[in-house]
Structure formats: C-alpha cells, structure tokens
C-alpha positions, 0 to 999 in steps of 0.5 A: 093521831092515830095515837087517840083512836082505839084501833082495831076496833073490837070485834064481839060475838052475841049469844042469843037462843034465836041465833043458836036455834038458826045455827047463825055465828054473829058477831058485831064489829064495835066501830063506835068505840074508835073515838068518842067524837070520830066514831064509826066510819066517819073516821075510816072515810076522814083518815085518807082525806085529811092526809088529801087535804095536807097534801094540797095545803088547803086550810081546812074541810068543807062538807055537805050533809043533811040536819042529822049527817053523822058526817058533819058531826064527825067532820067538826069533832077532827076539826076541833081535835086536829085544829083545822077550819070547817064549814058545813053546808046544810040541807034545807034550811035553819031550825030553832033550835039546833038538834044534838048534831048541829048544835055539837058541830056549831059547839066545835068550831064549825060553821054552818050554812044552809042550803035550799033542797033543790041546789043541794041536790044539784052536786055539781053547781052546789059544788061549783058554787062553793069552790068558788066562795071558799078556794082555801078549803077541801072540798069533801062530798056528802057522807065524806063518800070519794075515792079517798073513803075507800082505803080507809073503810078497806082496813076494817076488813083487814082488822077482821081477818086478823080476829076472826080465823076465817072470813065470815060468809057475810058483812052487814052494814048500813048503808047511806052513801055508799063509801063504806060498803064500796071501801068494804068490798073493796078489802074483801077482793071477792071474798064473803059476800057484803049486804047493805041496809038502806036507810033511804027510800030508793035503790039508787045506791046502785049506780054510786057505789059501782061508780066508786069501785070503778074510781078504784079500778075493782072491776064489777065485783059480784059479791054484794047488793043492797037491802031497801025493805028496811028504811023505816019510811025514810032518811031519818024517819023513825017508828015505834017498833025501831025504837022499841027495837033499839032499847031492848037491844041495848038492854040485851047486849049493852051495845047502843044503837041509834035510829037512823043507821045502825038501828035500821040495819041490826033489825034487818038482820035480826029479821031475816035471820027469822026469816032464813034468809042466812043459810044454817052454818053462817058467819055474819059480821055486821058493822057498827059505824056509829053515830049519836045515841038518845 
C-alpha cells in the first residue's frame, strides 16, 4: 500500500512578518500531500483499521459520516484503490444533487445509505442495525476513530521528531471526533502540548478522547486541551470572514485550506498568535489534515 503514498509528509516552515514580530516559529505538517484521495489524518486512521479488516477476513468496510465527511470520502477512495467494498451510512436524508463529497464516494463505488438523525445519534443502536444487516463487513465508527486509529496517528509525531531538531512546544490540529488528537497525544508520551480546535459546537470531546486514551493504556495525560472558540457556527458552517481568510492564506503561502476543518484551525492558530496566547520563542507545528478544497 505504502508505495503509492508520499511518506513522510513534508514539514514546511511558514514565513510572515507577524510571526517574526511575535517571535514565534510556525511549521505546517502537510498531511494533505500524502495522497490525492487518501490525504491527511484519514490515511493515518485507516492504516491499521485496514490491517484489522484483513485479519478478520471481512470483504469490506461499513462506516458512518455526515454529508461532508472527509472520512467517507477517504474510505471510498481506499476501497477503490485497494479493491474492497465500501458502504457509507450518511446522517440525515438524501439531498440531490449530491455534494462533491458524496458524489465522489458514489463514483468510487461506495454504496450510500441514509439514516435519520435520531437513530444515527444512538451509536449503539445504529451499529447493531448494520452489524445484523451486513455481517461480512468491518464496522468502522464515524470519522474512523477507534483504538486502531491511534497508532497510525502517532506516526505523525514520529515523523515530526525526525524532521525537527527538537520536539515543538505545541502541536495544533482540527478536532472532529478526536481520534487524531488521541493518536498525537499517545505519540508524544507527555512531551509538547497538543491543542485541538473543535469544528463543532460544544465541549463533548473531552470524554471521548479520554476514553480512547484509556483504551490505548495511556493514563491521564495532562498535555492536551480543546479550544471551542473557532467553530464558526458549528460543523459544516462557514462565514464570509472564514472564506476570506482561506483565500488569503492560499494566496500568501500557496497552501489550500478547506472550510470544514483546516481553515477553522489555522484561523484559530493565527488569531491566538496575534493575541499572545503562545509565549515568545514558541515553536508550533500545525497538522494539515487534508480535505476537499474548493
């Protein structure tokens, strides 16, 4: 599998007058360049789950996601690239024409089914429904987040350690289900601080991430936190201010961002730097977790 992947993903230092003024060093880990369709944290979370699917001798993956889920997109791509079946259970009702995420998934061969939001939220019930309906499939939770996602995400930290002379003071990333953050925390083993930027309203990540870390036998790490100030209205919500930031960022740095995850995270990082959240001399790595760019 890995011969088609661009690993390790590049680590690029950003240069800007305001960074010099604040005396902050900022790098961006270009996970979006791992593969055109398996980019970002999605490959990291899929890697060991694909191994587990094979070990269990399942014929494909059945997974869950919203209509704009990067995970749905990447799972469909993996199925086409590596020749296994995929089924996507989509939150809510079908809306035509399909958006770019679901259109790509269908073209890649993924079977799309839709589940009402109330049943979808009841994860135990929805999982039981599809375990019974599709017994030959490996069930992968929403966002690809489970215990098998953690070691793949931890490899991002291993690459950063090899690419920088010293571990950064902060690693920042967008946070949806929390699986990638849990993997980053596990890979750091207490070094550095991890700052997740929630793309959803609410602060329910704490419980889910703590549960994942406990399952991975990582007991009560204190070096991570979630910022909930930059969701721009909630999941898959956007504003003209966010859109302008994304356009300006690409113009200045030549790096695309998207408005569901990475745009919100990068806006938050820049804003916190300007507000002196990070001490002078701080070294920060932001994780570009990929996505679909307009």
